[in-house]
C-alpha positions, 0 to 999 in steps of 0.5 A: 507728864514732865514734857506736857508741863513744859509745853503748857508753861511755854504756851502761857509764857507766850501770853496764850491762855487756853479757852477752856480756862476762861470759865474757871473760878479764880483761886488764891495761889502762891507760886515760887521757890525758896532755899528749901529746894533751890541753891543760891545760884538758882535763886539768883536766876529767879530773883526779880528786880524792883523795876521788873516787879513793877513791870510784872505787876503792870502786866498782871493788871493788864491781863485782868489778874486782880490781887497780886504781889511779888516777894523777892529776897535772898532766900525766896522769890514768890508771887501771891495772887488770884488766878484761874490757874497757877501757870498764869502767875508762873509765866509772869515769874519766868518772863521777868526773871532769868530763870527757865521753865525747866529749872522752875519745875525742878525747884518750885512750890505751888500753894493754893487757897488755905495752903497759900494763906498758911504759907504767908503766916509761916513766912512772916512769923519766921517759921519758914525762914532759912534761919528759924526766927529770922524776922528780916523777911517781915520788912521785905514782905511789908515793902513788897505789899506796899509796892503792889498797893502803890501799883494798884494790884491789891484787893480787899482780900489781900489787904485783910490777909496781910494785915492779919499776917503782920499782926501775927508776926508782931504777936509771935515776936513779942510773946514767944522766944522764937527770935531769941538770940538775934537770928538773921542772915545779917547777924549770921554774917557777924557771927561768922566773922567773930568765929573765924577772923582772928583779931576781928576788932582790928580789921578794916570792914567795908560794907557795900550796899545799904538796903535793909540787910546792909543796914542791919549788918552794919548795926550788928557789927557795931553792937556785937563787935568793938570794931571802930574801923567801918566804912560804908559805900552806897550808890545813893549817898544820902542813905549812908550819910544820915546813918554816919551822923548817928554813929561815930564809929562809921565813915562814908566813902563815895561810890567812885572810891569803891575799888580803892576802899576794897583795896584797903579792906580786910573784910568786905560785906556786899548787900547790893541789889544789882542783877549782875555782879558788882564786885569782880577780880578787877576790884581786888588788890592782887596778893591781899588777903580778904574775906568777902561775904555776899548777902546779895540775891542774885549774888553780886560778887563774881564767883570767879574771885574764888580762883584767887588763893587770897580770897575767901568768899562766903554766900548766904547759904553757907551762912545759914548753916551757922547756928547759935546756942539758942537754936534749941530754945527757938525750936521749943517755941514753935508750937506756941508760935503756931497757936498764935498763928491759928488765932489770926487764921481763925479771925481771917476765916471768920472775915471770909465767911462774913464776906461770903454770906452778907451778899447771900443774906442781902439777896435773900432779903431782896427776894423776900421783899419782892414776894412781899410787894407782889402779894400786897399788890395782889390783895390791894387790888382784890380787896379795897379795904385791905390795910397795906400799912399793917400788912407791910409792918407784919410781913417786914417783921417776918422778913427780918426774922427769916433773914436773922435766922438764916444768918444764925444758920450760916454762922453755925460751925456745922453749916456748909456755907457754900451748900446753904447759899447754893440751896437758897439761890436755887429756891428763890431763883436768885443769883448770889455772888460769892467773894 
């Protein structure tokens, strides 16, 4: 079975799809891996850069995949989209990352239809975060979907789903204590510094990389410590300059001064988006003690720096083990968060049902109107005194009542919508398209 899976995946990666799949219906899938099964090195291998995300979406569109987006963070890489088989999405992930088929089989998760929907709700509300209640993922999820929308790879289904997922996230954050105590990887980094570095307020801190995580980390340093010796470096200078204007305790150094600033630093926090290490032994000052916290995915600090006795290197998996005093409070909030999620899930299911039965009702109405017209024409030819207007008035009211009754039937909780639509389709010999 294991060998067969590898063969199937390899064929798909070569862009060859079995002919037997052509007539399969499309389903919603979420395929990928996360901190639950994959360590930081494996997650790094499957990380998809922003540029490769764009290329992946372009190829998905070319392949005819309708509705797809990619989420790649320090804790997970996932593709959510519609496909006839999950291998279609898996092949794209393998192609545009550095991971292998064998590795993916060992650490992967594949969710389908309702399970895929539930998975997205759990991610956005912090229930599936490596640190319970971590809401950094919400901004990353929003940006990922925004990119897909810009690339033209979203559809009405995903639009509605993402809208409700984000609403649920906001509701959980505002109306539960799931995020009490500020929980995130960036916060865990600061908590680690406070707990392990003596006189941390007097140390020189260098933050390299100023994306969402880097920015949050800097804010946490300012909020939870009294350190006034913080330097920022980012490839794009404008981002950090704007931040510097609003924060007097922060200074900005040019990217060309990276090695020089690392030599001065006691604590280096790295959150860059490179696909290869951006900090190596060559950047470090021999003999100088330094704590390096790598928040990047894939890891942007060469693990070889661990060979230097004066260097302490910490990654995101080690940080995730840190818990604060509010963790039990957050766990108690899980049932309340799940109840809120269920409310939005029900709203989404109702929308899906509506999307499904509206075409069926319209098709039924068209069939009845065709029968109406045939019968009126028949009696008009047979009887010259036949009152067409009265007949149209009476039969139109009957058609309206029949379709209204059909809608009530479909809305009933005990109704099998698919089965009812199938029966109507067969009775009236009508092709009813389901969404």
